[in-house]
PDB file of N, CA, C and O in Angstrom:
ATOM      1  N   MET A   1     -15.364  19.976   9.065  1.00  0.00           N
ATOM      2  CA  MET A   1     -16.920  19.564   8.438  1.00  0.00           C
ATOM      3  C   MET A   1     -16.498  18.596   7.627  1.00  0.00           C
ATOM      4  O   MET A   1     -15.407  18.685   7.064  1.00  0.00           O
ATOM      5  N   GLN A   2     -17.272  17.599   7.473  1.00  0.00           N
ATOM      6  CA  GLN A   2     -17.432  16.280   6.842  1.00  0.00           C
ATOM      7  C   GLN A   2     -18.177  16.618   6.081  1.00  0.00           C
ATOM      8  O   GLN A   2     -19.087  17.319   6.522  1.00  0.00           O
ATOM      9  N   PHE A   3     -18.177  16.280   4.482  1.00  0.00           N
ATOM     10  CA  PHE A   3     -19.163  16.456   3.664  1.00  0.00           C
ATOM     11  C   PHE A   3     -19.908  14.660   3.321  1.00  0.00           C
ATOM     12  O   PHE A   3     -19.179  13.669   3.303  1.00  0.00           O
ATOM     13  N   ASP A   4     -20.865  14.616   3.171  1.00  0.00           N
ATOM     14  CA  ASP A   4     -21.133  13.439   2.804  1.00  0.00           C
ATOM     15  C   ASP A   4     -20.453  12.575   1.751  1.00  0.00           C
ATOM     16  O   ASP A   4     -20.072  11.477   2.157  1.00  0.00           O
ATOM     17  N   ALA A   5     -20.306  12.769   0.902  1.00  0.00           N
ATOM     18  CA  ALA A   5     -19.499  12.036  -0.155  1.00  0.00           C
ATOM     19  C   ALA A   5     -17.834  11.757   0.373  1.00  0.00           C
ATOM     20  O   ALA A   5     -17.153  10.889  -0.174  1.00  0.00           O
ATOM     21  N   TRP A   6     -17.335  12.557   1.424  1.00  0.00           N
ATOM     22  CA  TRP A   6     -16.567  11.998   2.183  1.00  0.00           C
ATOM     23  C   TRP A   6     -16.949  10.943   3.096  1.00  0.00           C
ATOM     24  O   TRP A   6     -16.107  10.045   3.108  1.00  0.00           O
ATOM     25  N   ARG A   7     -18.146  10.704   4.031  1.00  0.00           N
ATOM     26  CA  ARG A   7     -18.582   9.794   4.750  1.00  0.00           C
ATOM     27  C   ARG A   7     -18.750   8.584   3.993  1.00  0.00           C
ATOM     28  O   ARG A   7     -18.522   7.458   4.435  1.00  0.00           O
ATOM     29  N   GLU A   8     -19.208   8.891   2.688  1.00  0.00           N
ATOM     30  CA  GLU A   8     -19.546   7.437   2.002  1.00  0.00           C
ATOM     31  C   GLU A   8     -18.297   6.710   1.351  1.00  0.00           C
ATOM     32  O   GLU A   8     -18.293   5.553   0.929  1.00  0.00           O
ATOM     33  N   HIS A   9     -17.227   7.612   1.348  1.00  0.00           N
ATOM     34  CA  HIS A   9     -15.664   7.114   0.927  1.00  0.00           C
ATOM     35  C   HIS A   9     -15.370   6.639   1.871  1.00  0.00           C
ATOM     36  O   HIS A   9     -14.879   5.510   1.876  1.00  0.00           O
ATOM     37  N   ARG A  10     -15.588   7.398   3.065  1.00  0.00           N
ATOM     38  CA  ARG A  10     -14.655   6.557   4.173  1.00  0.00           C
ATOM     39  C   ARG A  10     -15.306   5.382   4.463  1.00  0.00           C
ATOM     40  O   ARG A  10     -14.524   4.508   4.838  1.00  0.00           O
ATOM     41  N   SER A  11     -16.863   4.934   4.408  1.00  0.00           N
ATOM     42  CA  SER A  11     -17.460   3.731   4.685  1.00  0.00           C
ATOM     43  C   SER A  11     -16.999   2.923   3.658  1.00  0.00           C
ATOM     44  O   SER A  11     -16.444   1.905   4.072  1.00  0.00           O
ATOM     45  N   ALA A  12     -17.064   3.085   2.052  1.00  0.00           N
ATOM     46  CA  ALA A  12     -16.359   1.877   1.340  1.00  0.00           C
ATOM     47  C   ALA A  12     -15.553   1.854   1.380  1.00  0.00           C
ATOM     48  O   ALA A  12     -15.366   0.641   1.474  1.00  0.00           O
ATOM     49  N   LEU A  13     -14.029   2.578   1.401  1.00  0.00           N
ATOM     50  CA  LEU A  13     -13.266   2.126   2.059  1.00  0.00           C
ATOM     51  C   LEU A  13     -12.924   0.782   3.178  1.00  0.00           C
ATOM     52  O   LEU A  13     -12.386  -0.324   3.145  1.00  0.00           O
ATOM     53  N   ALA A  14     -13.571   1.619   4.090  1.00  0.00           N
ATOM     54  CA  ALA A  14     -13.169   0.311   5.593  1.00  0.00           C
ATOM     55  C   ALA A  14     -13.612  -0.597   5.183  1.00  0.00           C
ATOM     56  O   ALA A  14     -12.889  -1.585   5.318  1.00  0.00           O
ATOM     57  N   THR A  15     -14.801  -0.809   4.565  1.00  0.00           N
ATOM     58  CA  THR A  15     -15.325  -2.008   4.221  1.00  0.00           C
ATOM     59  C   THR A  15     -14.214  -3.062   3.433  1.00  0.00           C
ATOM     60  O   THR A  15     -13.799  -4.165   3.788  1.00  0.00           O
ATOM     61  N   GLN A  16     -13.898  -2.196   2.143  1.00  0.00           N
ATOM     62  CA  GLN A  16     -12.569  -2.968   1.812  1.00  0.00           C
ATOM     63  C   GLN A  16     -11.179  -3.057   2.143  1.00  0.00           C
ATOM     64  O   GLN A  16     -10.404  -3.816   1.561  1.00  0.00           O
ATOM     65  N   TRP A  17     -10.875  -2.321   3.033  1.00  0.00           N
ATOM     66  CA  TRP A  17      -9.904  -2.367   3.610  1.00  0.00           C
ATOM     67  C   TRP A  17      -9.747  -4.101   5.008  1.00  0.00           C
ATOM     68  O   TRP A  17      -8.864  -4.860   5.406  1.00  0.00           O
ATOM     69  N   ALA A  18     -11.420  -3.856   5.241  1.00  0.00           N
ATOM     70  CA  ALA A  18     -11.271  -5.345   6.141  1.00  0.00           C
ATOM     71  C   ALA A  18     -11.582  -6.182   5.382  1.00  0.00           C
ATOM     72  O   ALA A  18     -11.450  -7.272   5.940  1.00  0.00           O
ATOM     73  N   GLU A  19     -12.094  -6.332   3.930  1.00  0.00           N
ATOM     74  CA  GLU A  19     -11.532  -7.372   3.251  1.00  0.00           C
ATOM     75  C   GLU A  19      -9.951  -7.921   2.821  1.00  0.00           C
ATOM     76  O   GLU A  19      -9.520  -9.074   2.818  1.00  0.00           O
ATOM     77  N   VAL A  20      -9.499  -7.069   2.584  1.00  0.00           N
ATOM     78  CA  VAL A  20      -7.739  -6.978   2.360  1.00  0.00           C
ATOM     79  C   VAL A  20      -7.656  -7.774   3.426  1.00  0.00           C
ATOM     80  O   VAL A  20      -7.306  -8.950   3.331  1.00  0.00           O
ATOM     81  N   LYS A  21      -7.930  -7.277   4.393  1.00  0.00           N
ATOM     82  CA  LYS A  21      -6.778  -7.382   5.868  1.00  0.00           C
ATOM     83  C   LYS A  21      -7.463  -9.221   6.187  1.00  0.00           C
ATOM     84  O   LYS A  21      -6.892 -10.208   6.651  1.00  0.00           O
ATOM     85  N   SER A  22      -8.441  -9.081   5.843  1.00  0.00           N
ATOM     86  CA  SER A  22      -8.845 -10.757   6.246  1.00  0.00           C
ATOM     87  C   SER A  22      -8.586 -11.326   5.545  1.00  0.00           C
ATOM     88  O   SER A  22      -8.400 -12.453   6.004  1.00  0.00           O
ATOM     89  N   ALA A  23      -8.330 -11.260   4.012  1.00  0.00           N
ATOM     90  CA  ALA A  23      -7.702 -12.394   2.781  1.00  0.00           C
ATOM     91  C   ALA A  23      -6.805 -12.388   2.637  1.00  0.00           C
ATOM     92  O   ALA A  23      -6.347 -13.333   1.996  1.00  0.00           O
ATOM     93  N   ARG A  24      -5.926 -11.374   3.101  1.00  0.00           N
ATOM     94  CA  ARG A  24      -4.700 -11.002   2.456  1.00  0.00           C
ATOM     95  C   ARG A  24      -3.635 -10.688   3.370  1.00  0.00           C
ATOM     96  O   ARG A  24      -2.513 -11.172   3.222  1.00  0.00           O
ATOM     97  N   VAL A  25      -3.922  -9.918   4.287  1.00  0.00           N
ATOM     98  CA  VAL A  25      -2.437  -9.277   5.130  1.00  0.00           C
ATOM     99  C   VAL A  25      -2.693 -10.231   6.152  1.00  0.00           C
ATOM    100  O   VAL A  25      -1.649 -10.310   6.799  1.00  0.00           O
ATOM    101  N   GLY A  26      -3.760 -11.183   6.744  1.00  0.00           N
ATOM    102  CA  GLY A  26      -3.431 -11.864   7.707  1.00  0.00           C
ATOM    103  C   GLY A  26      -2.456 -13.464   7.175  1.00  0.00           C
ATOM    104  O   GLY A  26      -1.770 -14.157   7.927  1.00  0.00           O
ATOM    105  N   ALA A  27      -2.635 -13.631   6.070  1.00  0.00           N
ATOM    106  CA  ALA A  27      -1.985 -14.878   5.513  1.00  0.00           C
ATOM    107  C   ALA A  27      -0.390 -14.315   4.746  1.00  0.00           C
ATOM    108  O   ALA A  27       0.308 -15.164   4.190  1.00  0.00           O
ATOM    109  N   ILE A  28      -0.006 -13.078   4.782  1.00  0.00           N
ATOM    110  CA  ILE A  28       0.946 -12.804   4.346  1.00  0.00           C
ATOM    111  C   ILE A  28       1.958 -12.714   5.579  1.00  0.00           C
ATOM    112  O   ILE A  28       3.123 -13.104   5.506  1.00  0.00           O
ATOM    113  N   ILE A  29       1.514 -12.287   6.452  1.00  0.00           N
ATOM    114  CA  ILE A  29       2.058 -11.695   8.052  1.00  0.00           C
ATOM    115  C   ILE A  29       2.247 -13.046   8.483  1.00  0.00           C
ATOM    116  O   ILE A  29       3.220 -13.314   9.188  1.00  0.00           O
ATOM    117  N   LYS A  30       1.519 -13.830   8.179  1.00  0.00           N
ATOM    118  CA  LYS A  30       1.478 -15.890   8.928  1.00  0.00           C
ATOM    119  C   LYS A  30       2.692 -16.315   8.219  1.00  0.00           C
ATOM    120  O   LYS A  30       3.727 -16.602   8.821  1.00  0.00           O
ATOM    121  N   TRP A  31       2.544 -16.365   6.678  1.00  0.00           N
ATOM    122  CA  TRP A  31       3.877 -16.819   6.123  1.00  0.00           C
ATOM    123  C   TRP A  31       4.900 -15.908   6.698  1.00  0.00           C
ATOM    124  O   TRP A  31       5.312 -16.557   7.660  1.00  0.00           O
ATOM    125  N   ARG A  32       5.235 -15.330   6.686  1.00  0.00           N
ATOM    126  CA  ARG A  32       6.273 -14.525   6.657  1.00  0.00           C
ATOM    127  C   ARG A  32       6.803 -14.515   8.155  1.00  0.00           C
ATOM    128  O   ARG A  32       8.008 -14.385   8.372  1.00  0.00           O
ATOM    129  N   ASN A  33       6.161 -14.613   8.872  1.00  0.00           N
ATOM    130  CA  ASN A  33       6.669 -15.225  10.298  1.00  0.00           C
ATOM    131  C   ASN A  33       7.053 -16.742  10.701  1.00  0.00           C
ATOM    132  O   ASN A  33       7.645 -17.242  11.657  1.00  0.00           O
ATOM    133  N   GLU A  34       6.517 -17.181   9.674  1.00  0.00           N
ATOM    134  CA  GLU A  34       7.001 -18.712   9.196  1.00  0.00           C
ATOM    135  C   GLU A  34       8.268 -18.824   8.592  1.00  0.00           C
ATOM    136  O   GLU A  34       9.040 -19.665   9.055  1.00  0.00           O
ATOM    137  N   VAL A  35       8.612 -18.140   7.660  1.00  0.00           N
ATOM    138  CA  VAL A  35       9.442 -18.173   6.353  1.00  0.00           C
ATOM    139  C   VAL A  35      10.750 -17.449   6.558  1.00  0.00           C
ATOM    140  O   VAL A  35      11.827 -18.045   6.587  1.00  0.00           O
ATOM    141  N   LEU A  36      10.593 -15.838   6.730  1.00  0.00           N
ATOM    142  CA  LEU A  36      10.833 -14.769   6.665  1.00  0.00           C
ATOM    143  C   LEU A  36      11.334 -14.618   8.080  1.00  0.00           C
ATOM    144  O   LEU A  36      11.025 -15.450   8.933  1.00  0.00           O
ATOM    145  N   THR A  37      12.081 -13.602   8.345  1.00  0.00           N
ATOM    146  CA  THR A  37      12.540 -12.819   9.658  1.00  0.00           C
ATOM    147  C   THR A  37      11.860 -11.763   9.723  1.00  0.00           C
ATOM    148  O   THR A  37      11.592 -11.327  10.842  1.00  0.00           O
ATOM    149  N   ALA A  38      11.371 -11.024   8.474  1.00  0.00           N
ATOM    150  CA  ALA A  38      10.815  -9.911   8.647  1.00  0.00           C
ATOM    151  C   ALA A  38      12.126  -8.739   8.602  1.00  0.00           C
ATOM    152  O   ALA A  38      12.028  -7.555   8.278  1.00  0.00           O
ATOM    153  N   ASP A  39      12.958  -9.239   8.895  1.00  0.00           N
ATOM    154  CA  ASP A  39      14.257  -7.827   9.321  1.00  0.00           C
ATOM    155  C   ASP A  39      14.458  -7.601   7.336  1.00  0.00           C
ATOM    156  O   ASP A  39      14.177  -8.399   6.442  1.00  0.00           O
ATOM    157  N   CYS A  40      14.940  -6.444   7.268  1.00  0.00           N
ATOM    158  CA  CYS A  40      15.385  -6.236   6.173  1.00  0.00           C
ATOM    159  C   CYS A  40      16.414  -6.473   5.800  1.00  0.00           C
ATOM    160  O   CYS A  40      17.423  -6.272   6.475  1.00  0.00           O
ATOM    161  N   PRO A  41      16.415  -7.123   4.241  1.00  0.00           N
ATOM    162  CA  PRO A  41      17.576  -8.166   4.022  1.00  0.00           C
ATOM    163  C   PRO A  41      18.829  -7.605   3.925  1.00  0.00           C
ATOM    164  O   PRO A  41      19.826  -8.228   4.292  1.00  0.00           O
ATOM    165  N   ALA A  42      18.894  -6.284   3.386  1.00  0.00           N
ATOM    166  CA  ALA A  42      20.221  -5.657   3.415  1.00  0.00           C
ATOM    167  C   ALA A  42      20.863  -4.687   4.214  1.00  0.00           C
ATOM    168  O   ALA A  42      21.787  -4.127   3.626  1.00  0.00           O
ATOM    169  N   GLY A  43      20.690  -4.370   5.201  1.00  0.00           N
ATOM    170  CA  GLY A  43      20.594  -3.472   6.124  1.00  0.00           C
ATOM    171  C   GLY A  43      19.481  -2.622   6.452  1.00  0.00           C
ATOM    172  O   GLY A  43      18.903  -3.080   7.438  1.00  0.00           O
ATOM    173  N   ARG A  44      19.082  -1.832   6.128  1.00  0.00           N
ATOM    174  CA  ARG A  44      17.793  -1.143   6.503  1.00  0.00           C
ATOM    175  C   ARG A  44      17.141  -0.603   5.308  1.00  0.00           C
ATOM    176  O   ARG A  44      16.136   0.099   5.415  1.00  0.00           O
ATOM    177  N   THR A  45      17.762  -0.950   3.956  1.00  0.00           N
ATOM    178  CA  THR A  45      17.176  -0.365   2.698  1.00  0.00           C
ATOM    179  C   THR A  45      16.545  -1.689   1.757  1.00  0.00           C
ATOM    180  O   THR A  45      17.268  -2.681   1.668  1.00  0.00           O
ATOM    181  N   LEU A  46      15.320  -1.697   1.121  1.00  0.00           N
ATOM    182  CA  LEU A  46      15.123  -2.754   0.622  1.00  0.00           C
ATOM    183  C   LEU A  46      14.992  -2.152  -1.257  1.00  0.00           C
ATOM    184  O   LEU A  46      14.773  -1.060  -1.780  1.00  0.00           O
ATOM    185  N   LEU A  47      15.204  -3.235  -1.659  1.00  0.00           N
ATOM    186  CA  LEU A  47      15.494  -2.720  -3.297  1.00  0.00           C
ATOM    187  C   LEU A  47      13.987  -3.923  -3.544  1.00  0.00           C
ATOM    188  O   LEU A  47      13.811  -5.035  -3.047  1.00  0.00           O
ATOM    189  N   TYR A  48      13.147  -3.162  -4.458  1.00  0.00           N
ATOM    190  CA  TYR A  48      11.937  -4.006  -4.531  1.00  0.00           C
ATOM    191  C   TYR A  48      11.551  -3.062  -5.781  1.00  0.00           C
ATOM    192  O   TYR A  48      11.244  -1.876  -5.904  1.00  0.00           O
ATOM    193  N   PRO A  49      11.749  -4.377  -6.821  1.00  0.00           N
ATOM    194  CA  PRO A  49      11.491  -4.178  -8.447  1.00  0.00           C
ATOM    195  C   PRO A  49      10.405  -4.576  -8.639  1.00  0.00           C
ATOM    196  O   PRO A  49      10.338  -5.336  -9.606  1.00  0.00           O
ATOM    197  N   PHE A  50       9.158  -4.324  -7.941  1.00  0.00           N
ATOM    198  CA  PHE A  50       7.813  -4.441  -8.689  1.00  0.00           C
ATOM    199  C   PHE A  50       6.914  -3.073  -7.749  1.00  0.00           C
ATOM    200  O   PHE A  50       5.925  -3.384  -7.084  1.00  0.00           O
ATOM    201  N   SER A  51       7.296  -1.904  -7.791  1.00  0.00           N
ATOM    202  CA  SER A  51       6.799  -0.803  -7.230  1.00  0.00           C
ATOM    203  C   SER A  51       5.002  -0.465  -7.826  1.00  0.00           C
ATOM    204  O   SER A  51       4.183  -1.105  -8.486  1.00  0.00           O
ATOM    205  N   GLY A  52       5.025   0.719  -7.238  1.00  0.00           N
ATOM    206  CA  GLY A  52       3.407   1.113  -7.943  1.00  0.00           C
ATOM    207  C   GLY A  52       2.595   0.710  -6.449  1.00  0.00           C
ATOM    208  O   GLY A  52       2.822   0.994  -5.273  1.00  0.00           O
ATOM    209  N   PRO A  53       1.577  -0.068  -7.118  1.00  0.00           N
ATOM    210  CA  PRO A  53       0.834  -0.270  -6.156  1.00  0.00           C
ATOM    211  C   PRO A  53       0.820  -1.952  -5.491  1.00  0.00           C
ATOM    212  O   PRO A  53      -0.138  -2.520  -4.967  1.00  0.00           O
ATOM    213  N   ASP A  54       2.055  -2.429  -5.693  1.00  0.00           N
ATOM    214  CA  ASP A  54       2.742  -3.432  -4.910  1.00  0.00           C
ATOM    215  C   ASP A  54       3.241  -3.192  -3.775  1.00  0.00           C
ATOM    216  O   ASP A  54       3.613  -4.153  -3.102  1.00  0.00           O
ATOM    217  N   PHE A  55       3.416  -1.513  -3.137  1.00  0.00           N
ATOM    218  CA  PHE A  55       4.008  -1.761  -1.950  1.00  0.00           C
ATOM    219  C   PHE A  55       3.297  -2.063  -0.818  1.00  0.00           C
ATOM    220  O   PHE A  55       3.858  -1.851   0.257  1.00  0.00           O
ATOM    221  N   LEU A  56       2.433  -2.411  -0.820  1.00  0.00           N
ATOM    222  CA  LEU A  56       2.085  -3.098   0.581  1.00  0.00           C
ATOM    223  C   LEU A  56       2.105  -4.504   0.898  1.00  0.00           C
ATOM    224  O   LEU A  56       1.783  -5.085   1.934  1.00  0.00           O
ATOM    225  N   ASN A  57       2.586  -4.971  -0.298  1.00  0.00           N
ATOM    226  CA  ASN A  57       3.559  -6.581  -0.074  1.00  0.00           C
ATOM    227  C   ASN A  57       4.843  -6.241   0.589  1.00  0.00           C
ATOM    228  O   ASN A  57       4.981  -6.440   1.796  1.00  0.00           O
ATOM    229  N   ALA A  58       6.089  -5.580  -0.375  1.00  0.00           N
ATOM    230  CA  ALA A  58       6.915  -5.148   0.242  1.00  0.00           C
ATOM    231  C   ALA A  58       6.798  -4.795   1.839  1.00  0.00           C
ATOM    232  O   ALA A  58       7.502  -5.364   2.673  1.00  0.00           O
ATOM    233  N   TYR A  59       5.731  -3.689   2.204  1.00  0.00           N
ATOM    234  CA  TYR A  59       5.775  -3.089   3.694  1.00  0.00           C
ATOM    235  C   TYR A  59       5.762  -4.753   4.645  1.00  0.00           C
ATOM    236  O   TYR A  59       6.411  -5.268   5.555  1.00  0.00           O
ATOM    237  N   LEU A  60       4.517  -5.140   3.695  1.00  0.00           N
ATOM    238  CA  LEU A  60       3.941  -6.677   4.923  1.00  0.00           C
ATOM    239  C   LEU A  60       5.278  -7.391   4.951  1.00  0.00           C
ATOM    240  O   LEU A  60       5.695  -7.677   6.073  1.00  0.00           O
ATOM    241  N   PHE A  61       6.101  -7.764   3.796  1.00  0.00           N
ATOM    242  CA  PHE A  61       6.732  -8.640   3.750  1.00  0.00           C
ATOM    243  C   PHE A  61       8.376  -8.426   4.598  1.00  0.00           C
ATOM    244  O   PHE A  61       9.214  -9.259   4.947  1.00  0.00           O
ATOM    245  N   PHE A  62       8.327  -6.761   4.719  1.00  0.00           N
ATOM    246  CA  PHE A  62       9.488  -6.161   5.188  1.00  0.00           C
ATOM    247  C   PHE A  62       9.195  -5.344   6.160  1.00  0.00           C
ATOM    248  O   PHE A  62      10.288  -4.798   6.309  1.00  0.00           O
ATOM    249  N   PRO A  63       8.411  -4.811   7.024  1.00  0.00           N
ATOM    250  CA  PRO A  63       8.259  -4.038   7.826  1.00  0.00           C
ATOM    251  C   PRO A  63       9.486  -3.240   8.613  1.00  0.00           C
ATOM    252  O   PRO A  63       9.402  -2.104   9.078  1.00  0.00           O
ATOM    253  N   ARG A  64      10.143  -3.734   8.633  1.00  0.00           N
ATOM    254  CA  ARG A  64      11.289  -3.258   9.671  1.00  0.00           C
ATOM    255  C   ARG A  64      12.456  -2.250   8.903  1.00  0.00           C
ATOM    256  O   ARG A  64      13.442  -1.760   9.453  1.00  0.00           O
ATOM    257  N   CYS A  65      12.029  -2.087   7.413  1.00  0.00           N
ATOM    258  CA  CYS A  65      13.265  -1.306   6.836  1.00  0.00           C
ATOM    259  C   CYS A  65      12.847   0.132   6.438  1.00  0.00           C
ATOM    260  O   CYS A  65      11.834   0.426   5.804  1.00  0.00           O
ATOM    261  N   GLU A  66      13.704   0.903   6.869  1.00  0.00           N
ATOM    262  CA  GLU A  66      13.727   2.312   6.579  1.00  0.00           C
ATOM    263  C   GLU A  66      13.614   3.087   5.376  1.00  0.00           C
ATOM    264  O   GLU A  66      13.321   4.268   5.195  1.00  0.00           O
ATOM    265  N   THR A  67      13.865   2.303   4.722  1.00  0.00           N
ATOM    266  CA  THR A  67      14.470   2.898   3.145  1.00  0.00           C
ATOM    267  C   THR A  67      13.622   1.672   2.226  1.00  0.00           C
ATOM    268  O   THR A  67      13.912   0.498   2.456  1.00  0.00           O
ATOM    269  N   TYR A  68      12.455   2.032   1.069  1.00  0.00           N
ATOM    270  CA  TYR A  68      12.438   1.083   0.062  1.00  0.00           C
ATOM    271  C   TYR A  68      12.379   2.035  -1.081  1.00  0.00           C
ATOM    272  O   TYR A  68      11.775   3.092  -1.263  1.00  0.00           O
ATOM    273  N   VAL A  69      13.223   1.301  -1.810  1.00  0.00           N
ATOM    274  CA  VAL A  69      13.678   1.702  -3.121  1.00  0.00           C
ATOM    275  C   VAL A  69      13.343   0.666  -4.069  1.00  0.00           C
ATOM    276  O   VAL A  69      13.788  -0.473  -4.206  1.00  0.00           O
ATOM    277  N   MET A  70      11.987   1.660  -5.023  1.00  0.00           N
ATOM    278  CA  MET A  70      11.167   0.357  -5.778  1.00  0.00           C
ATOM    279  C   MET A  70      11.373   1.354  -7.530  1.00  0.00           C
ATOM    280  O   MET A  70      11.497   2.519  -7.906  1.00  0.00           O
ATOM    281  N   PHE A  71      11.308   0.135  -8.049  1.00  0.00           N
ATOM    282  CA  PHE A  71      11.164   0.497  -9.575  1.00  0.00           C
ATOM    283  C   PHE A  71      10.212  -0.399 -10.215  1.00  0.00           C
ATOM    284  O   PHE A  71       9.639  -1.399  -9.783  1.00  0.00           O
ATOM    285  N   GLY A  72      10.169   0.282 -11.530  1.00  0.00           N
ATOM    286  CA  GLY A  72       9.128  -1.185 -12.365  1.00  0.00           C
ATOM    287  C   GLY A  72       9.980  -0.788 -13.538  1.00  0.00           C
ATOM    288  O   GLY A  72      10.987  -0.081 -13.489  1.00  0.00           O
ATOM    289  N   LEU A  73       9.335  -1.443 -14.797  1.00  0.00           N
ATOM    290  CA  LEU A  73       9.343  -1.379 -16.260  1.00  0.00           C
ATOM    291  C   LEU A  73       8.703  -0.237 -17.036  1.00  0.00           C
ATOM    292  O   LEU A  73       9.205   0.493 -17.890  1.00  0.00           O
ATOM    293  N   GLU A  74       7.453  -0.260 -16.523  1.00  0.00           N
ATOM    294  CA  GLU A  74       6.407   0.267 -16.649  1.00  0.00           C
ATOM    295  C   GLU A  74       6.634   2.224 -17.199  1.00  0.00           C
ATOM    296  O   GLU A  74       6.738   3.152 -16.398  1.00  0.00           O
ATOM    297  N   ARG A  75       6.648   2.308 -18.219  1.00  0.00           N
ATOM    298  CA  ARG A  75       6.596   4.006 -18.810  1.00  0.00           C
ATOM    299  C   ARG A  75       6.175   4.648 -17.673  1.00  0.00           C
ATOM    300  O   ARG A  75       5.478   3.921 -16.966  1.00  0.00           O
ATOM    301  N   PRO A  76       6.364   5.826 -17.223  1.00  0.00           N
ATOM    302  CA  PRO A  76       5.504   6.635 -16.287  1.00  0.00           C
ATOM    303  C   PRO A  76       4.613   7.353 -17.248  1.00  0.00           C
ATOM    304  O   PRO A  76       4.985   7.759 -18.349  1.00  0.00           O
ATOM    305  N   GLY A  77       3.124   7.511 -16.635  1.00  0.00           N
ATOM    306  CA  GLY A  77       2.039   8.186 -17.149  1.00  0.00           C
ATOM    307  C   GLY A  77       2.327   9.835 -17.076  1.00  0.00           C
ATOM    308  O   GLY A  77       3.342  10.128 -16.445  1.00  0.00           O
ATOM    309  N   THR A  78       1.672  10.789 -17.559  1.00  0.00           N
ATOM    310  CA  THR A  78       1.171  11.969 -17.237  1.00  0.00           C
ATOM    311  C   THR A  78       0.376  11.933 -15.876  1.00  0.00           C
ATOM    312  O   THR A  78      -0.236  10.906 -15.582  1.00  0.00           O
ATOM    313  N   VAL A  79       0.367  13.058 -15.013  1.00  0.00           N
ATOM    314  CA  VAL A  79      -0.328  13.289 -13.787  1.00  0.00           C
ATOM    315  C   VAL A  79      -1.473  13.812 -14.581  1.00  0.00           C
ATOM    316  O   VAL A  79      -1.409  14.384 -15.669  1.00  0.00           O
ATOM    317  N   PRO A  80      -2.565  13.521 -13.853  1.00  0.00           N
ATOM    318  CA  PRO A  80      -3.918  13.667 -14.600  1.00  0.00           C
ATOM    319  C   PRO A  80      -4.149  15.515 -13.941  1.00  0.00           C
ATOM    320  O   PRO A  80      -3.770  15.911 -12.839  1.00  0.00           O
ATOM    321  N   ALA A  81      -4.726  16.189 -14.802  1.00  0.00           N
ATOM    322  CA  ALA A  81      -5.483  17.623 -14.225  1.00  0.00           C
ATOM    323  C   ALA A  81      -5.853  17.542 -13.021  1.00  0.00           C
ATOM    324  O   ALA A  81      -6.248  16.410 -12.739  1.00  0.00           O
ATOM    325  N   SER A  82      -5.897  18.427 -12.020  1.00  0.00           N
ATOM    326  CA  SER A  82      -6.723  18.707 -10.901  1.00  0.00           C
ATOM    327  C   SER A  82      -7.648  19.555 -10.813  1.00  0.00           C
ATOM    328  O   SER A  82      -7.744  20.655 -11.358  1.00  0.00           O
ATOM    329  N   ASP A  83      -8.534  18.878  -9.912  1.00  0.00           N
ATOM    330  CA  ASP A  83      -9.473  20.310 -10.644  1.00  0.00           C
ATOM    331  C   ASP A  83      -9.351  21.289  -9.118  1.00  0.00           C
ATOM    332  O   ASP A  83      -8.394  21.150  -8.355  1.00  0.00           O
ATOM    333  N   ASP A  84     -10.171  21.994  -8.930  1.00  0.00           N
ATOM    334  CA  ASP A  84      -9.848  23.297  -8.057  1.00  0.00           C
ATOM    335  C   ASP A  84      -9.991  22.423  -6.470  1.00  0.00           C
ATOM    336  O   ASP A  84      -9.535  23.050  -5.513  1.00  0.00           O
ATOM    337  N   GLY A  85     -10.587  21.046  -6.175  1.00  0.00           N
ATOM    338  CA  GLY A  85     -10.770  20.907  -4.714  1.00  0.00           C
ATOM    339  C   GLY A  85     -12.680  20.888  -4.428  1.00  0.00           C
ATOM    340  O   GLY A  85     -13.335  19.888  -4.133  1.00  0.00           O
ATOM    341  N   SER A  86     -13.010  21.756  -4.551  1.00  0.00           N
ATOM    342  CA  SER A  86     -14.160  22.041  -4.330  1.00  0.00           C
ATOM    343  C   SER A  86     -15.081  20.441  -4.427  1.00  0.00           C
ATOM    344  O   SER A  86     -14.842  19.565  -5.257  1.00  0.00           O
ATOM    345  N   PRO A  87     -16.128  20.377  -3.374  1.00  0.00           N
ATOM    346  CA  PRO A  87     -16.693  18.902  -3.437  1.00  0.00           C
ATOM    347  C   PRO A  87     -18.003  18.958  -4.686  1.00  0.00           C
ATOM    348  O   PRO A  87     -18.787  19.706  -5.272  1.00  0.00           O
ATOM    349  N   ARG A  88     -17.677  17.981  -4.593  1.00  0.00           N
ATOM    350  CA  ARG A  88     -18.944  17.898  -5.712  1.00  0.00           C
ATOM    351  C   ARG A  88     -20.476  17.212  -5.523  1.00  0.00           C
ATOM    352  O   ARG A  88     -20.787  16.160  -4.963  1.00  0.00           O
ATOM    353  N   ASP A  89     -21.246  18.136  -6.156  1.00  0.00           N
ATOM    354  CA  ASP A  89     -22.749  17.339  -5.836  1.00  0.00           C
ATOM    355  C   ASP A  89     -23.088  15.780  -6.302  1.00  0.00           C
ATOM    356  O   ASP A  89     -24.182  15.281  -6.038  1.00  0.00           O
TER     357      ASP A  89
END
């Protein structure tokens, strides 16, 4: 069953992903293919010290890695309280 909120969310994300793909992903892949081999630098594991929302770059630069070890300098935050999962009107 799909709710109107889900359809709206999916539509908004589809638009945003299309923008990311056209403005960023294509450029990264083009640069990677010209400069890097896309192979994982050290075996099958990538050590990537810019974790979190930057996973997309790590994956686009080195898509053939099997394991991504990511870390950052920011202190971890707290997990927000979850609601009961009921749809909101």
